[in-house]
C-alpha positions, 0 to 999 in steps of 0.5 A, spaced: 307 431 462 314 428 465 318 434 469 325 435 467 330 434 472 336 438 471 343 434 471 348 435 476 354 439 475 360 435 475 365 436 480 371 440 478 378 436 477 384 437 481 388 440 475 382 446 474 382 448 481 390 448 481 391 452 475 390 459 477 394 458 484 400 455 480 400 461 475 400 466 480 407 463 483 410 462 476 408 469 474 411 472 481 418 468 479 418 470 472 418 477 475 423 476 480 428 473 475 427 479 470 429 484 476 435 480 478 437 480 471 436 487 470 440 488 477 446 484 474 446 488 468 446 494 471 451 492 476 456 489 471 456 495 467 457 500 472 461 497 477 468 495 477 471 488 480 471 487 487 466 493 488 460 492 493 455 492 488 459 488 483 457 481 481 464 479 481 466 473 486 469 476 492 473 473 498 468 472 504 470 475 510 472 468 513 476 466 507 481 473 507 486 470 510 488 464 505 495 461 502 496 464 495 495 471 492 489 475 490 487 474 482 488 481 480 491 483 474 495 489 472 491 492 466 491 499 465 485 503 466 481 505 460 479 512 458 472 511 461 475 509 467 479 515 468 474 519 467 470 516 472 475 516 477 478 523 476 473 527 479 473 523 486 476 527 492 482 526 496 484 529 502 490 532 505 493 533 512 488 539 513 482 535 511 482 540 504 479 536 498 482 536 491 480 532 485 484 526 484 486 528 477 489 534 479 495 530 482 497 527 475 495 533 470 494 540 470 498 546 471 504 546 475 504 538 475 510 534 473 509 531 466 510 524 469 507 522 476 507 516 480 501 515 485 502 510 490 496 507 494 498 504 500 494 500 505 492 503 512 496 508 515 499 503 521 501 498 516 508 497 518 510 493 511 508 499 507 511 504 512 518 500 510 516 500 503 516 508 503 522 508 508 526 504 503 523 508 497 525 515 500 532 513 502 533 511 494 529 516 491 529 524 492 524 529 489 531 533 487 533 526 483 526 526 480 525 533 478 532 533 475 530 528 470 529 529 462 522 529 464 520 532 470 517 526 475 514 526 482 511 521 487 504 522 490 502 517 496 495 515 498 492 512 504 485 509 506 485 512 513 483 518 516 487 525 514 488 526 521 494 521 521 497 523 515 502 528 519 504 522 523 505 517 517 510 522 514 514 523 520 514 515 521 516 514 514 520 520 513 517 520 506 518 527 503 513 526 498 505 529 499 501 524 502 493 524 501 487 520 504 481 516 501 477 514 507 472 512 503 476 507 499 472 509 492 479 510 488 481 503 490 475 500 488 474 504 482 481 502 480 481 495 481 485 494 487 482 489 492 482 486 499 486 480 503 490 478 509 495 474 505 502 477 507 506 473 501 513 472 501 518 477 504 520 482 499 527 486 498 524 493 500 523 490 507 529 491 512 526 488 518 523 482 521 515 481 521 515 481 528 518 487 530 514 491 524 507 488 527 509 491 534 511 497 531 504 498 528 501 496 534 505 501 538 503 507 533 496 505 534 496 506 541 500 512 541 494 516 537 489 514 542 482 515 539 485 515 532 487 508 533 481 506 529 482 511 524 488 508 520 483 505 515 481 498 512 486 493 515 484 488 509 485 493 503 491 493 499 494 498 494 498 498 488 502 503 483 500 507 478 504 511 473 501 517 469 505 521 463 502 527 460 495 525 464 495 518 461 496 512 465 502 508 462 503 503 467 500 499 473 502 494 479 496 492 483 498 488 490 496 481 490 498 481 498 500 485 504 507 486 502 507 486 494 508 493 492 513 494 486 520 493 488 524 500 489 529 497 483 523 496 478 520 503 480 527 507 479 528 503 472 520 505 470 522 512 472 528 513 468 533 512 474 539 507 475 536 500 478 541 499 483 539 496 490 537 501 495 542 501 501 541 498 507 537 503 512 540 504 519 534 502 523 533 500 531 531 494 529 537 491 526 542 497 527 549 497 530 549 500 537 553 506 538 559 505 541 561 510 547 564 517 546 572 516 544 572 509 543 573 507 536 570 500 533 576 496 531 576 492 524 580 486 523 581 488 516 583 496 517 589 499 516 592 503 522 588 499 527 588 501 534 590 496 539 590 496 546 596 499 550 597 493 554 600 490 548 606 495 548 610 498 543 608 493 538 601 496 538 602 503 538 603 507 531 609 511 529 606 518 533 606 514 539 613 511 538 616 518 538 612 520 544 616 514 548 623 516 545 622 524 547 620 521 554 626 517 555 630 523 553 627 528 558 628 522 563 636 522 562 637 529 562 634 529 569 
């Protein structure tokens, strides 16, 4: 009887040994892609453009100082957007908070409200804008309109700097702070260092404006770092009876809506605001008792060294009386 010898088991093929190993990474990769897809959907539906959690491409830090303008639009926020931002808080100069929607609707609020979002509190360009705006539009003018109107300003720095900002700009309108920049984010405002072209509302040159900003920051001491994000830009939002009816978002650091456009939107005349007297471009005051001569003015006062031709009628009478007195003597 012959003994049966067991046949040797053939070795496993490379495909058989690699199959379990390849299946595990494939499954892990599928799960990773699924998680990324879910995260992308959630971010797209809940986050506005340019927000930290949004998938919308944003400018990298190294690319912020570029030539051109930021690709943003002037679309009016939807009702859903306004509900989301309405409960966001802003702070006054004392640090007291109030909801954003209380600025443009509710009891005691003018039916038409223009809300201006500025950059950081040391931005000389925005300060120039508010100086020009305040010289052309007053609260009395706005409240006297057929539809009572008012203006509110919001900055992205610390509320501790509001009093300083109001004093430097001479702004007669209320100023609030949104140091979290949440409102800027939700309302689609973006960030850039691009200065753009010089607008009409700026009456001084860029160098003096920059020096002024640095000096202001240094004067505040420890508050110099609380002005707000330097790359944040703002815009203008016009509300009427609680609804947003017009929007202008800044494309660069000097892209506020022109004051003439604002006046027209608010129902005021659209004449250009007068040039403001500022130290950067004002005429030095003459000494007391001196009159600045003008080549085109009547009754021009001339130097006494030119004799009687340079005197007025009153001076001639004085000379005649003096001669008569001398003859009598």
